[in-house]
N, C-alpha and C positions, 0 to 999 in steps of 0.2 A: 672390762667393758667386754658383755658377751651379747647374743642375739637371744628370744621366747618368742619360739611364734603362738600369738594368741586363737585365735582363729584365721579361719581361710574358707568361705563358701561363696557360692551363686550366687553372683550378686543379676536379679531378676529383674528388666526394667529400666526401664531412661536409667541416669546418672545425674540422677537431678540432686540439687542439694537439702530437699528432705528424706533421699532417700538415700544416701551417705550417713547425712546422721543419723538415722532410722539403725543406721549399724553402730556407726559407733556408739550409741548411749546403749545399744542390744550387749553389744560387747562389752563397755564397759560394767554393765551393771549386770554382766552375769560373776564374772572374777572380779565385783562390789569395791573396783578399785579409782570411781569418777573422779571418786578427787582428790587421788594419789599422782594427777598426770602432771607433770611441770612441761612437757613438750611432746610438739604433734608436727609429726615428720610425713608433707604432703606434697607434692607434683608441683604445680604453678598453675596447672589446668581453672577455669576462672569458679567455676562446682565447686571445686575444694578450697578455694582463698571464701568463694560465698561461705561453709559449710565451715570453715575449722576464721575465717578473722571475722565474719559479719554476724556472724549466729554460732556459737561454740555450740555442742548440745555438751551440755552437764554444771551449765552457764546456774550458778546459786546467787542473789545479789548478798551483797553484804547489808544490812544495815544501820546507819550514820548517826552518827547523836540529832536528838529532835530542837534542843539550844537551837537559838539564834546569836548567827556570827555580823557585827561590825563591818562595813565595807573593808575596813584598812586591812581584815586581817583574812579574806575576803579568797578562795582562789579562783584565780582566771577561768576562764570555758580549755579554754586549754589544754592548763592544768589539775582540772577534775578530768580532762578525757583518758587525761594517764593515769589520775587516780584509781577510775574508774574498771580501769584492762589490768591494772596490777598482778592482782589477787589471779585471774587465768592466764592456765595455762600459753604458752608463748608459743608457736609455730616457727618452724625455719622447716624453708624449698629442698624440697631431696634437692643434694648436692651433685646427684648422678646425671638426673633431668635437668636444673639449671646450667647445668656444664653443657645437655645436646640440646637447647639450646643458644648456649650460647654460638657456640660453632652453624645449629641450623642456619640466623640468621649474622650470622657469618653468609656462608657462602648465600645468598640470596644479593648480597650487594654487591658479588663478587662476580660480576659477568663472566667473564672467559673462564674462567675456572672452571663457573657453573658449567656450562661448551665441553667444556675439557671434557668434566666429572662423566659429561650423557654421551659423548662419544667414548669414551674408557668406560663405562659401563656397555653397552651398545657392541666393543669388542669382547671381551669377556660373553657375556652370552652368546657369541656367534659362536666362538669359540667351544665353547665349552658341545655347544652344540650339536658341534661336529666331532668326531670316533677320531680321524685321524688324528686332527690338532691335536684334543689329548691325551694321545699316547704319541706321536711329538714331544708335548713337555715334558710328559713325562708324571712321576709323584716332588719330583724335588717344584716344577716350574708349577707347579697346580692352579688358577687363575680361582678367585675367590669372589663372587659375588658382595654387592650390598645391599645393606635391612636396610629398608627405611625406616627402625624406630635404632638403630642400634648404629652410631656416628662413628665409634672407633672401627666398625666391621668398614667401611669407606675407605677407611685410612690402611687397611686389611685391604682393601682392594689394587688402592690401589700402590703401592709395595710387592702384591704380586706381577703384575704389568711390571715395573720400574723392574723387574729382576729376571723377568726374557729380558734377550738379545734386541731391539731395535731390529734388525735384520727375521733373525729368529720366527719372531713377530708378523714381519709381517710379509713373510712366505703363504702363510696362510692364505689359502682363498679364501675371501671374506673381502665384504666390499669397505670396510671402512678400517684402514690405516692408524696407525698412531706414527710422526711426523718426528725429528726433533727436535720441534718448537710445543711440540705438545707432551716432552716427553717431562721435557724444561719446565715446563706451568704446573705436570706431576708432579716433580723434583721437590719444587720450589712449596709447594704444599704441604709437602711430608713432614718438610721441615719446620711448617707451621705445626701443623696438626699435636704435633711432636711432644706441644710443650704439655700439648692439652691431655693426652696419652700418657702420656706422667702420670700428671694430676690424678688421675679415671685409676690409675693402677696403683698412687699410692693411695686416692679415698680405702679401694678393694681393699687393700691390704691392714691398715688404718683397722677397718668392719671388722673385718677378720680375728683382730686381736685378742690374747686372754690373758688379765693377771692371772703374773702366777706370783704364791704366797713364796 
């Protein structure tokens, strides 16, 4: 299994379904592979779904037989819908983006954890702004900030905080403090998120694999 980058172009204007379709069609036409696509891997935002499910670029109608069929042999509406889509390239949701949405949706309903994460993020921000606190922590216990679009950076932020002893972290001259209860909540969150992290790591390893003959 290998990956080849066909195009990387600047996307001007809004990311509408029509614009996405145009870029897709242009790329497929440039390399003359419009009829060779078996799968399209995209994220699951609405404009992508519309572009690759509802009105897939490169769609070519397949003419059917003109003869009439009796009612006994005719397909049901549901069967006709499935048959009409059989020749279209399948759309596969991006695994990494789907995993991101799963974690994001899970955090939305975990109110207590969300409060702890906001508190943890504030502590990390305050410590990183303090030259004295950063020097006292040293490179070994450097606190990491979370990136909004990368859920695994959230896990790394929690790990970085838990690695620092509670008494040392609370000795810094910052307004927000981490309690033992907070650390227990964060530790439980790590146990849960760690499974998603392992899945993400395995996916990255598979994606980078190459066949050996």
